[in-house]
N, C-alpha and C positions, 0 to 999 in steps of 0.2 A: 448513372456513372458519376460518382463524387470523388474524382481524382484531382490531385494538386501536385505540381512539380516543386519540388524544393529548390529555391534559388541557388545557382551554382555559387561556390565560393572559390575564388583564385587561390591556390596554395602558394605559400612562400617559396623562395629559391631553396631554403634550407630543408624545408618539408620534401620538396621534390627530390632533394639529393639523397633522402634515405628511404624513399619508396621505390617500389619496382616499376613504378609507372605514373603517368599524370592521372590516370583514372583512380588509381588507389589514393593518391595524394588528395585529389578532390573529395572522394568520399571521407576521408579522415577529417579534412577541413569542414566539411558540412556537419561533422558529428563533434566539433569543437576541439578536435585534437590538432593544433596548429603549429606547435613547435617541435623540432627535431627529436628532443630527448623524450618527449612525451610519446611521440610516434614509435620510437625505437622500443620503449618499454611496453607499448601496447601490442606491437607485432611480434615481439621476441622476448619471452620471460628472462632471457640471459641478460637483457638489459635493463630489467627492473628489480628493484630492491624492496622487498616487502617489509612491512612494518613489524617490529619485534612484537611478539605475542603479548608481553607484559605490558605494552601501551594501552591495551583495551581495559576500561574500568572493570575491576573485580577479578581479572584473570589471576593475578598474583595471590590474592586472598583465596580463591578457589583452589589453586594449586597448593597452596599451604595446608589447607584444610584436608585434601586428599592425602597429602604427603604425610600429615600427622596420623591419619588413619592406617595408611600402609605401614608406617614404622611402628605401630602399636598393635598391628594385625586385627584391626577392627573392621567388621563387615560393612559393606557400603551397598546401597540400593540405588541402581540407575532407573530413573522413571522417565520413559520417552513419550513420543506421540505416534499416532498410527499412519501418517502420510509417509512417503518415501524420504522426506528430508528427516522426519522423526526417526524412522528405521535405520537410517545410515548413521544418524547421531548416536543412536543407542548402540549399534554394532561398534562404532568406533570407540566409544567410552569404555564398553565392556571388554572389548579386545585388548586395549590398553592397559586397563586394570588387571586383566587376567595375566598379562606378561609381568606386571610389576608386583602383584600381591604374592605372598607367601604361599597361598592356596587359593586355586580358582573358586573353591566353595565359599570364600569370603566375598564374592562379588555377586549380588543378585540383580535382576533386571525384570522390568515390567513394562508393557504396552497396554493402554487401554483398549477396550473394544469399542469400535466406532459407534455401533448402534446402542449396546447395552450401557456403557459407561460414559461416553461422550468425550470431549476433550478435557485435557487438564487432569489435576489431581483432585479427585473426588474423595472426601474424607471417609465415606462408607467403604469404598473399594480399597482404601489405603489400610483402614483397620482390619478388613477382612484378610488382606494380604499379609500384614504384620503377624497376625495370629498363626499364619502357615509357615513363615520362614524361620529357617534355623540354620546357622546362627542368626540371631535377631540383629538386624543393622542398626549401626551407631549414627549413620549419616545417609540422607537422601540427596542425590543430585538429579535435578531434571535436566531434560535436553528438549529443545524445540518446543518447550511449553513451560508454564509455571508462573509467569510473570503476573497473572492475575488470580492465581489460586490461593486466595487468602484461607478459605475454610479448610482445604486440604491440608496446607502446610502448617496451618494451626494444629490440626490433628497431629501432624507429624512432630511438631514441638512438644505438644503435650504428651506424646508417646516416648518423649526423651530422645528424639533424632536431631541431629544438626542438620542444617538446610543449606544447599547450594542450589541457586537457580541459574541456568544458563538458557537462553531464549533469544529470539530475535523479533518477536511480535511487538505490535504497538504498546507503549507504555500506558496504563491506566491512569485515571485523573490523580492517584496518589502520588504520582511523580510529577505533577504539574509545576511545582516550585524547584525541580531539580536543575542544577546548573550543569550543562553538557561536560563531560570529561571528568566529573567529581564523582566520588563513591557515595551512592544513595543509601547505604545501609545506616540503620539507627540502632540505638541501644535495644536489646531484646526486650519484648513485651508481649503478653497475652491478653492485656487489657482490652475489652471491647471497643472502648473509645479510641484507643490507639489504633486498633486495627481497622476501624472504620475511616480513621483520618490518614493512616499511613500505610495500610495494606501489608504487603510482604516486606516493606522496607524495615519492619521491627520483627520479622520472623526469620529472615534469611542471613547467614553469616557471610555470604558473598552472592552477589547478583551481576551476571554478565550478560549484556545485552548490547548490541551495536547501536540501539536507539538511545542509549546514554552517552553517546558520543555526538559531536557535532555532525551536521549533514555532509561537511566537506571532508571528514576524516577518511583515510584510505580503507579503513576496516568497516565503514558504516553500512556496506551493503552485504555483509556475510549472512548466510542463512544459518539455521541451526547447527547443521554440521560443521560449518566453518567455525561457529563459536566453540563447539565441543573440540574441534582440533586445536584451537589456540590453547585451551585449558590443558590438554595432553601435551602439547608442544612445550608449554612452560613447565609442566610437571617433569617431563623427561629430562629437559635442560637442568632443572634443579637438582635432579637426582644423578645425572651424568653429563656435565657440560659437553663432552665430546659426542654425545649421541644425538640423532635426529629422529624427527616423528615423520619422515617421508613416506615410510611404508603405509602410512594410513590415508595417504592422498587419493588412493582409488576410490575409497568410501567418499571422501569430500567431493570428488568430481561428479559422481553419481547424485549425490545430494544437492549440489549447486544447480545443476541442470533440472532435476526433477523438481525443484521448488522455484524454478524461474527467476533465480536471483539475478539482480543487475551486474553484467559483467563489467564491472568499474573496479579500477585500482587493485587492491589485494584480492578481491574476489576473482577477478579475471585472472590474476597471476596463479592463484592456487587451482583454478580450473585448468589452466594450461599445463601445469605441473601434474595435476591429477590425471589428466588423459593420458599422459605418457606413463604413469604408474599403472593405471587400469590396464593398459595393453600388455603388461608384464606382472599382472597381480598373481600372488601365490595364495590367494584365498580360494579354497576349494569350491565353496558355494558360489562365489562371485564368478568364478571361471564357468561352472556349470549353467549359471544364469545366462552369461554371455553366449555360450554355445547354444543354448535353447532358443535365446532371442534372436541370434544372428547366425543362422544355420548356413547361409551362403556366403558369409563374410569371412575371410581369412584374418580375423582381427589381430591375432598374434604378429602377423607380418604387416598388414596395412594400417594398423592402428585403430583406435576407437574415436569416432566422431561425436560431437555433442549431440547431434540429430539421431544417433544410434540409441543413445541414453533417453532423449526425449519422446521417441516414437515406439521404441521397442522395449527397453529395459524398464523404465520408470512406470509404463501402464501396467506391466505384470506385478511389480511391487504394489503399486496402489490398489490393483483389482483384489489383492488378498485382504486389504483392510476394508474394502467397500462391501465385499460379500462373506468374508470369514474374519479370522483374527490376524491382525498383522504381526503377531508374534511368530508366526509361520516364515515370514520374510526374514525376521532377524535371526531365527535358527538356522536360515539358509545362509546367512552372511556370516555365521560363526562357526558353521558346522565343519567338521575334520574328516567326515566319511564321504568318499567320492560317490559311492553307490546311493547313499540316501540323499546326497546333494542333487544328483541328477534326477531323482524321483521327485523331490520336492520342486525343482525347476520345472519339470513337466507338468505338475499339478498347478503351478503358477500360470502356465500357459493355458490349461483348461479352464481356470477361473477367468482368465483374460478373454477367452471366447465367450464364455457365459455373460461376462460383463457386457461385451459388445452386443450380445443378442437381446439381453434384457434392456439395455440402453436403447437399442433400436425400437423395441416394442414400446417403451416409454415415449421415445420421440414421435412414433406413429400416432399414438393415442393423443399426444399434445396437438399435433397438426389437425386431427380430426375435431378436437375441442375448440381450437381456433377457428376452423372452418364453419363450425356450428354456431359461432356468435360473431357476425360481422362487424359488431361495434368495436371488437379489438383492432380494427384498422385505424381507428381514430385515436387509439391510446398511444401515449409515448413510452409506456413500459408494459410488458405483458406479464400477467400473472396467471398461471394455470395450476389448478389443484385437482387432484383425483385420489381416490381411496386405494390402497393396496400397493401403491409403488415402494419399491425398495429405497428407503432413505439414503443409502450409499451411492446411489446412481443419479440422484437429482441434479448435481452439478454438471454432470457429462450432458444431460438432457437439455438443461438450461443453456450449455454452450452451443449445442446443436441448433436449438431455436434461434439464438443470436446470430449464429451463421446464416441461417435462412431468411431470417425477417430484417436483420439490421438493427433491431431494437433490444434495448436490456430486457432480461427476461427473468421471471421468478418462478421456479417449479416447485410445487409443494405436494406432500403426501399427507393425507388426512388420517389420523389414528383413531383408535376406537374410542379414546377419551374425548374426542371432539377438538383436538388440537391440529393445526396445520402446521408442518415444519418442513423446511427445505432449503434450497440454495438459490442464489441469484448470481447471474453473470452479465457483464456489461460490454459494450463497444468502446473503442478509444474515444477518449474525450468526454465521457459521461460517467461521473463518479455516482455508482449505484450504492455504494455503502453510506455515502452522505444523504442521498435522497431516502433511503430506508430509515436512517437515523432520525430524519425530520418527521417520521411518522411514528416514532417511539411510543407515543401515547396509545397507540392501538396494538402494541405488540407485548408478548410475554418476554421476549429476549431477542436480540440481535447482535450482529458484530460482524466485522469484515473491513473491506478497503475499496478502492475506486473500481477494481476489476471484478471483485467477487465478494459475496457475503452470505451469511446464513441468518435466518429468520424463523421465529415461532410466534404463532398468534392463535386465538380462538376462533372456530370456524365461523362463528356468527359475525365475525368482524371482517371476513374475507372481502365482501363487496366494497365496504367503505376503504379498506386498505387498497384494493385495486384501483379505486378512483383516486385516493389521495396520493400514492406513490406515483401515479402517472403524472399528475398535477406537479408533484415535487420535481420529477425529472424535467418536465417542461419549464419549470420556473427557473431551475439552476442551469439549464442548459437549452435555452429557448431556441437556438440555432440548430439544435439537433446533433447528430454524430459528427465528429471531426472528419474531414475528408481523408481519403486514403492517401498517404504522401507517397510520392515517386522519387526515388533517389536519382535516377538517371534516365535519359532517352537515348536509345541505342537503335541501330538498324541491325538486323539478324547478322549481316555479314560482318559486323563489328565484333561478334562473339568468337574470335579467333582464339588460338591458344594463349597468346600474350594477355588478353583480356581476361581469359579465365584465371590465369596465374595471379593476376591482380586482385581479382575478386576472392580467390581462395585464400589470399593472404589475410583476409579478415577473420577467418576462422580461428577459434570457434565462434559461432554466431549464436544469438539467443537473446534473451531479455537484456536490455541495455546496450546491445550490440546486434540489432537485427540484420538478417540477410538482406542485402540491398534489393530494393523493389525496382525493376527494370521495366521500361515502356517501350514497346515498338508499334509503330502505326501501319495500317494499310496492309495487313497480311492477309494471306489466303489460307483458311483452315481446310483440310482434306481428311477424308476417310475417318470420320468420328465413330468410334466403337464404345459401347458401354461396358462396364464389368458385369459379371454375372448377376450381382445383387442390385444393378442398376445406379449404385450409388456414384461411380467414378466414370469419368470420360477421357478417353485416350484419342489423340488425333495428331496428325502431322500438320505443320505450319510452315510457310515460307513466305518471303518477302516477294511481293508482286514484281514480276519480270525476272526472277531468279529460279533456278532450278534446285538449288540445295534446299533441302527441308530439315527441320529439327522435330523431334519427337516432343510432344507436350502431354503433361499428365494433370488432370484436374480432378483432385480428390473431393469428394462431396459436392460435385457440380449440381447447380440448380437443374430442375427439370426444364426441358424446352430449348437448352443450349445448342442443340444439333441444328436447330433452325437458324440460329444466329450465325452460326459457321458457314452457312450457305453464301453469305455475301462477304465483302471485305470487313476486317475487324481490327480494333485496337486491343491490344493485348498487355496485361500486366502479369508479371511473373519473376520468379527467382530463377538464376541459373543453379541447377541442383547436380550433384554428383551421384550417379548411381553406383553405390559401392556393394551391391547385392549380386553382381554378376562376376565372372572370372576376370573380364576386362572392364577397366573403368571407363565410363562413358558419361557424357553430360546430356541433361534433357531440360526442358522448361517446365518448372512446376507453377502451374497457372494459379493466379490469386484472383483474377477478375478479367472479364471480356465484355466487349461491346461493339454493336455494329458502328462502322464509320458513319458519322453524322456530319456532312460538310458545315452545318449551321451551328454546331456545338464544338467549343474549343476546350482544351485542357490547359487552363490558365496557370502560370506559375504563381507562387505565393506573392501576395502584395508586397511591395517594398515597404521598408520601414516608413511609418508615418511621421509627419513633422509636428512641431508645436509653435505656437506664436511666442513662446517664452524660451529663454535659455534655461539650461538645466545644470545645476552644480551638484555633483555627486559627494556627499560628506558622509556616506554610510560606514566608511572605513576610518573615519575621524576619531582621534583619541579623545575629543572633548566630550565630557559628561556633564557639563554644567552649561547653562545659557551665558554665552559670552556678552559682555557689556558694550563692546565697540560697535556693535550693529543696532543699539537700542533704538536710534531715531531713524533708521534706514529700511526697516523691514517690519512686516506684519508675522505673527508667529502662529502656527498651530502647535499647540503643547498640551493636548489633554492628557490628564494623568501626571503632569509635571508642575511643580510650583513655579508661578510667574512673578518676578520681582513687580513691585508696584510701578504703574506707568506703562507697562508693556501692554501691547495690543494683542489679546488673545482672539483667535478667528474661530468661532463656533462653526460646525459644519453647515448650519443653516444660513450663514452670512450671505447677504446679497450685495454688499459694497462696503468699501472702506474710504476714508476721506482722502488722504494724499499718499497713502502707501502703495507703491506699485511693485513691490517685491515681496515674496513670501519665503519663509522657512518653515518647512515641515519637520519639526523638531522630534516629535514623537510619532510612532507609527499610528496611522488611523485604523479604526477596527474593521473597515470593510472597504471594498471597491466603490461602493455608492458614496461613502464618506469622502474618499480620496477625489472621486470625480467632482463632488460639490465643492471641494477645496480648490481644485484646479480651475473650475468655471465660475468661482465667486466673483471675479473681476477680470480685467485685461491685464494679467500680471506681465511684467517685462522680464522677470526672472524668478526662478524657483530653486531653492536649495533643499535638499532632502538629507536629514541625518537619520530620521526613522527610528530614533532609539525605542528600546522596549520601554512603555511608560511604567515607571515604577509605582505610579499611584493608581494604575488600572487594576482593579480586582478581577483576576482570572480564575479563581477558585470559587466553588459554589458557595462555600461557608462565608467567605469574605464578601461576596456579592450580596447575599441575603442580609448579612449583618449591617452592611453599608447602607442599604435602602431602608431598612428598619429604623436605624438611627435618623436618617434624613427625614423620614416620614414623622417620626416623633417630634423632631424639632420644628417641622413645619406646622404640625398640628398644634403645637404649643406657642400661642401667639406672644408670649413673653421670651421665646428663644428661637428666632427664626433661623432657618438653616443658613449655613455659611454660604456666601456669595450669592443667596437667592435675592438680596435686596440691592445688588450692584448692577446696574445696566451696563452691558459691555457695548463697545463701539459697534454700531451696525445692527443692534438688536432692538426690537420693538418693545415698548414698555409691558405689553401683555405677555411677553415671554421672560419678564424678570422674576417672577416668583415672589413678589412682594405680598404682604397680607391682603392689600387692596386688590390683587388679582385673583384671590380666592373667594369662593362663595362659603362664608362661615369657616368651618374646618375642612372643606373639601378641597383637594388638591386636583387642578386640571391636568389632563394629559400632557399639554405642552410643557408645563413646568417639570413633570416626571421625566419627559424626554430630554430636556436640558440637563437634568442630573446626569443622565446617562451619557450624553455628550461631553459633559465636563469631566467625567471619569474615564472617558475613552471607550464607552460601551455603545452596543447597537440599540436600536429601538426595540429589537426583537428580545434582546436580553432584558430590557425593562418590563416588557409586557409578560414575559414568562415568570420573572420574579414577582411581579405584582399578582399574578394569578397564583403562584405558590403561596404567597402571604394571604391571599383571600381563602384559599383552601384550607388554611390553618387558622382562619377567623381572626387574623391580626388586622385585617381591613376589610372593607367591602366596597364594590363599585356601584355607584348610581350615575347613569349617564357617562360622562367623561371625568367624573369626580372621584377621587379615592378619599373614602371616609373611614374614621377609625371604627375597627371591629370590636367585638365583645372580648376578644383575648388580647387586645393590644398591650395590656400591661404583662401578660404572661409570655407573650412571643409565640413562637411556633409550638404547636401541640405534637405530643408524641404518642397518643393512644393509637389503637390499630386503625380506626376508621380514618382518621386524618393522615396516617401514614400511607394507607393504600391509595388516598387521593393524591398524596404528593409524589408518589413514585414515578408516574410518567412525566410529571411536570420537572422533576429532578433530572430525568433522562434528557428532556428537551433542553433544559438549561446547560447541562453538560455538553451537549452537541453544539449549542450556540457559542459557548465560550471556547470551545475547540475550534470553531470557524474562525474566531478572531485571532486566536494563536496562528492558525494555519495562514492567514491573510499577513500577519506580521512576518512570518517566516517567507511568504512568497515575495514580499516588498524587498526583503534582503537578499534574495536568491536571484530574482529575474534581471535581466538587462534594463538598466533604470530607463534609459531613453526610449527604448521600444516600449516598455510597460506604461509609463507615463503618456506616451502618444496614443497608445491603444485605449487607455482609461479616458483620456481627455476628449477623443474623437466624439462628436456629438451622435 
């Protein structure tokens, strides 16, 4: 039982005044919604003003390009993705363009096949498609994909097509120097060097992606369908300022929920509006899908809830892409024939049932494989591989293993070519995408985020990968999974109609606004019954000493829980509304259950830790240069920034300073470890934090490599010592200065190379990977702890195939290490400063 109560937050009087009760006000305050205006906008879309579509970077340019095609009657190709977000994005764009074009035949669309084509715009698939389309498109617009499709979009440009990219996925390294909120597009180019450096930035005429905005922007959390909607909204407003795009919000609602987009700011607003539009949709195909998915729900009268989409509609759309072609789903969303729509909707249900059966078989096999290898119990991450599994179902199987074991899991199918490919899923608090990325030297390809990822590798590297990824999970998250957070503790008798109304006010719930997790203690469970397939457990539960009982449902309940119910229990659950019956009723949707143990307590989260120093938050300060008035009063950490002569710079390895008892962290350190060393360097009385993005810190691969090469060359040349290498800094030992006397002939010790990295605001890991990369290219070689000139020192990095193959995994590792520095910089600006410094400082 790993449960933790969220500390209660006392709501303000103004927050209480706009909420239906104190319970709702407390929940909002715990979720960071503390003022009345924010609460009103969160609870009721009538009190929220969405951001104009044109505020998002690229929307105006994309709308202008589409408008020019429409005015000239030029054909357009919409290229989507195969998941539900991609399907709804495609249907939205195609529907809108069909309405606005002179002829529907001018609008083509395509969805890649999950297994045959993979994600994105594949050049071969595009070339084949263009040879079949008539009239030939003049423009391609992607939706929910394309941000890293360099080769595919290069093929599009070479074929004479203009390019618009709309996507919401993470930006590739080619955008590392992009300033949030600015247009990333560069002058068109098909030059290989430009494409390698800038990617799609010199291929696309417009790029629309929420990741191009600041993290705080109201549109930053939109999924692919939300981005497509903004483009359509802008296009319609330019063609007719009196018209709206609200009729497309039914598709937006489905895509937001299906893609589990965070319900924040504009994303929540469009979802709230979209659910209303969905209940009165005029799309024949969507109506047929809702009737098929919700046969016992009078959704025209009672409305559509987010959970209806999440558990009934979205699985049907995704099942098609997993087992067949997602084009079937898009055809359904576009269709105008009711009989055909009903037939396709029934087929989606059949495919979904097949998906469940095959997923269950894969899950059963994975359990047997785990049981056959007891060593899995000691691993921090599970890797299960088998031949013949359907690649479209591996993510579902991985999710099932995560639920049953509480560990991140990677499920792979082995192909006839000797390649293992599959999906990873994780638990809260463990970034599986990052852990996999740190094993990139073993992989053919990988990608993903904290909760889910995809991976491909050669079969003969499976055992090493199994060991390494488990070690990386342990290293990154030594404390294991985060505890399950509990929003409120209530007695069952507190679940009266007023409480239910307050909890219902949080709807729609989902990602970014989860259903409240409730805790009730010392309950009696009665009459447990398993479902026919044995997966689910249904029982009654009541407070000890009370007669009234609630119905409880536990989907995918672990085996043996009937025995737990024989004694008093503590129960974690959501209060759920059963909308599948004629009369609305509430039940307890169980999330976890444990026997009452008088020796084990459910502790609240620890209160904020304190520090022995005062903290001044300068992160929002307009200062961009080091001020002169504090010259004698403080020590400075300013890696990557130029310090005036006489200032004391604090290297991360410093153990003491003379008479300075205050510290200013002017630039952002590269890692938590560096920050901890700064905080503990001495007994500071005060610490001021500006944490500027260090302009002198190289965070692009080319810049890092060239900087290290230049420093190595200078250090090897006794007539031209490296800058700052012969200046001893306060608190640093002579052995760390990097003077020629500290070197053995032309060899450069590790310690000096680490000081270079510290000076530039980089981590030791970046230094080690860069050094390995230069060694792989014979620029240097390592003897003991010394870096010596290599045979190709004068030439620099080599470009022949052998050296290129050796460099690829190291380049991937370096990219990951640099992204981790950027992520820590962003974290330092985003977190509550006092709480964060206290947590880092704590021994």
